[in-house]
C-alpha positions as CSV (number, residue, x, y, z in Angstrom):
1,X,-116.3,-95.9,-86.6
2,X,-116.1,-92.1,-86.1
3,X,-112.6,-91.0,-85.9
4,X,-112.1,-88.3,-83.0
5,X,-109.6,-85.5,-83.2
6,X,-107.9,-86.3,-80.3
7,X,-107.3,-89.8,-82.0
8,X,-105.4,-88.1,-84.9
9,X,-103.8,-85.8,-82.3
10,X,-102.4,-88.9,-81.0
11,X,-101.4,-90.6,-84.2
12,X,-99.7,-87.0,-85.1
13,X,-97.4,-87.3,-82.5
14,X,-96.6,-90.7,-82.6
15,X,-95.2,-89.7,-86.1
16,X,-93.4,-86.5,-84.4
17,X,-95.4,-84.1,-85.5
18,X,-96.4,-81.3,-82.9
19,X,-100.2,-79.6,-83.9
20,X,-100.6,-76.3,-83.1
21,X,-103.7,-74.3,-83.4
22,X,-103.5,-70.6,-83.6
23,X,-105.2,-68.1,-84.5
24,X,-103.3,-67.4,-88.1
25,X,-103.9,-64.2,-88.7
26,X,-101.2,-61.4,-89.5
27,X,-101.9,-57.9,-90.6
28,X,-105.4,-58.6,-91.1
29,X,-104.8,-61.4,-93.4
30,X,-106.0,-64.7,-92.9
31,X,-103.2,-67.2,-93.0
32,X,-103.8,-70.7,-94.6
33,X,-101.5,-72.7,-92.2
34,X,-99.3,-76.3,-92.7
35,X,-97.0,-78.2,-92.1
36,X,-92.7,-76.8,-91.6
37,X,-89.6,-78.6,-89.9
38,X,-88.1,-76.6,-87.5
39,X,-84.8,-78.2,-86.0
40,X,-85.3,-81.1,-87.2
41,X,-89.4,-81.9,-85.9
42,X,-92.1,-81.0,-87.6
43,X,-95.0,-78.9,-87.0
44,X,-98.4,-78.8,-88.0
45,X,-100.1,-75.2,-87.9
46,X,-104.2,-75.1,-88.1
47,X,-106.5,-71.7,-87.5
48,X,-108.3,-72.8,-84.2
49,X,-110.8,-70.9,-85.4
50,X,-111.7,-74.0,-87.8
51,X,-114.9,-76.3,-86.8
52,X,-113.4,-79.8,-85.1
53,X,-114.7,-81.4,-88.4
54,X,-112.5,-79.1,-90.8
55,X,-109.8,-80.1,-88.2
56,X,-110.3,-83.4,-88.4
57,X,-110.2,-83.4,-92.5
58,X,-106.7,-81.6,-92.2
59,X,-104.8,-83.2,-90.2
60,X,-106.7,-86.6,-92.1
61,X,-104.9,-85.0,-95.3
62,X,-101.7,-84.6,-93.2
63,X,-101.4,-87.8,-91.8
64,X,-102.3,-89.8,-94.8
65,X,-99.4,-88.5,-96.6
66,X,-95.8,-89.6,-95.7
67,X,-93.5,-86.4,-94.1
68,X,-92.2,-84.4,-96.7
69,X,-88.2,-84.9,-97.0
70,X,-87.6,-81.3,-98.2
71,X,-89.6,-78.8,-96.1
72,X,-87.9,-76.6,-93.8
């Protein structure tokens, strides 16, 4: 069975994780992205220029781990 990006996005939402696909760049530097917690809600930032295969791997990696308790 092939994992679809939409399936992972749906799974993330079910876990309360909001996914943002943005151009992660500031002052000419490419930023890495990652998870943060804002006002009690988790947000995962992924560079929108990544391939679907890379996005799938990123989401799989974050969804396989329990949500971090200490991030803010």
